[in-house]
N, C-alpha and C positions, 0 to 999 in steps of 0.2 A: 504494500500500500504506500502511496506517496506521502511524503512529509508535509504536514500542513501546520506551520508555526503561527502563533499569534503575532501579528505584525503592527498593530495599531490599537489605540484605545481612545474613547471619548468620555469625558466627564462633563455632564451638562446639568444646569439648574437655572432657577429664576434670576440669580445674581452672579453673572460670570466674573465680575470684578472681585467679589468676596471669595469665590472658588479659586481664582488664580492666586490671590494673596495667601489663602490657606495652604494650597499645595506647594507653592514655591517656598513659603516660610517653613513648613514642616519637613519637606524632603529636599529643599535646596535645588529644585528643578530649574534649569535654564529655560526661560520662556521668551517667545517672540510674539509681540502683539499681532492680532489678526484684524483686518478691516471688519467693522461691525461689532467689535467687542470680542473678548475671549483671547486665548493665546495658544500657540503651538508649543508643544513640549519637545525639545530636541532629544533624539534618540541617544542612548549611551551604550557602551559595551561593558558588561552585558546589559541588555535592556532594549526597549522599543520606544519609539516616539508616539505622540498622541496629541490630542487637543483638549482644551478646556473652554467651554463657552456656554452660551444661552441655549436652552432647550426650546424647540419649536412650539411646544404647548405649555411651557412654564413649569413643568414638573421635573423633578430631579431624576436622573438615571445615568447609568454607566453601561457602555457598550464596548466590547472588544471585537476586533476583526481578525478572522482567520484567513490566511493566504491560501489560494487555490489556483491551479493552472487553467481550469475551465469552469468559470463561475456558473454558466447555464447548466452544465452537467451536474455540478455540485448541488444547485438548487433543485434539480430534478430528483436526485437521490434523497435530499432532505424531505421533499414532499412525499416520496414513496415510503419514507421511514416514519411518517407521522408529524413532521414539522410543517410550517406554513410560511409561504413567501410573503414578506411584508413590503419590500422595496425591490422593484424590478432592477436589473443591472443598469447602472448609470455611469457613463464615461466621465472621468474626472478631467477638469481643464488642464491643458498643457500636456496631454497624453501621459498623465501620471498613473493611469490604470483605470480599473473599473471596480465599483463597489455595488453591493446589494445587501439586503438584510432579511433575516428570517426569524421566526418564532419557534423555539423548540417545544416539545410536547408539554413542558411544565409552564410555558408562557414567557420564558426568558428571551429577550431580543439579543440576537448575535449578528454581527456583520461579517460579510465576506469581502475579500480583496483579491483582485486578479491584477498582477503587475503587467506593465506593457510587455509585448513579445520580446523574449530574449533577456529580460531583466527580472530578477527576483529581489524585492525589497529586503527580505530576510537575510540576504547575503548568500543564500543558496542559489545555485545556478538552475535555471529551469531545465527540464528534461530535453527540450529541443536544442537549447544552447549547449548543453553538455554533449549531446550527440555531435553537434557541429565541431566542438572543440576536440573531441576524440578523433573525428574524421580528419582534422587538420594536423594532428599530432604526428610527427614523423615516427616511423618504426624504430624501435629501440634496437641498437646494435648489440649483437651478442658478444660476449667477451671472448677474445681469441686466446687459445691456449698458448702459453709462452713456450717457444721452441728455442732451446739453447743454440747460440751461434757456434759454428765450428771454429775452432781456433786453428789458425795456420801454424804449422811447425816451422820454426826458423831453422835454416840450415847452417 
């Protein structure tokens, strides 16, 4: 089975200014202000990036995003397994990837993220890119057995 890491999170609530102050104060996260309020959280190693902002409906919630190489196929598997699609796949601006959201059988909202072709945000190489890399890699030379040189006898 493919590796599906958590690659992004969102923390949202009615007062994004208070939330950004809280999380940067408690954890020392480096934040960059976003237009319209809220802030982006810079990813760290180990760790992932995320954002803190206003929720669309004014209620507090937390969402994490799981990376997948095929968002539509993953949504199909989710629905076949008892989950429910909440947000159809949406292309992010600047060709940053595609997101979608679903509800699990217990009612939890979870996000999906599909990176642009050939690039995985998690640092993992996508299967397609890995195959290209392997195809370009030159064949490894086998070690030659060392053959002792003949010494010429001096006359």
